[in-house]
C-alpha positions, 0 to 999 in steps of 0.5 A: 550883319546890318548892311549900310545900304539896302541895295548894295549889291546893285550899287557895287554892280553900278559902280563897277560897270560905270568905272570899268566900262568907262575906262575901257571904252574911252581909254582903250576901245575908242583908240583902237576904233580910231586906229582901225578907221584910219587904216594906220594899224599898229597892233601885234600879230598874235596866234598867226592872225594878222594885226588888223584882225587882232586889232578888230577883235580887241576893238570889238571887245573894248569898244562894243562889249565895253558900252554894253557893260557901261550901260548894263546890257547883258553884262555877264556875256559882254564880260567874256570877251573882255576877260579873254582880251585882258588874258591875251594881253597878259600872256602875250603882249605883256608877258615879259613885262614886270607885274607892277609898273614901278617906274611908269613903264609897260607892266602886267598890272593894268591888264590884270586889274581889268580882268579881275574887274570884268570877272567880278562883273561876270559873276555879279551881273548888271544889277538893278540899275541897268538896261537889263533891269529896265527891260526885266532881264536884270 
């Protein structure tokens, strides 16, 4: 089968990294970082862990690991805390929510989409257009 592009796997990795990385960092991680820095912690206490610690863990995953994914630095490793964070969101925070956000309310849908995207990046890796490839680790 002929391929349309010579480096389609690398282009796919780039598109997924830029898309999922951008949205997790700026749509979720930055807000959690700001909440943490302001001291106004509004986050659930999960697994017997304080809200501040849970917020810190989620922020580290969504902001720091998200930036790593965005630039292609240790993408496979950075995908792991993000997959864990999204699995926790689905199985605890959104457990009672419907699968789809038909009326615009809370649902499992977005956390599952993020989980699938980061799982795909875990298997795909950073690709040719990444910091890892620039330093010969891609």
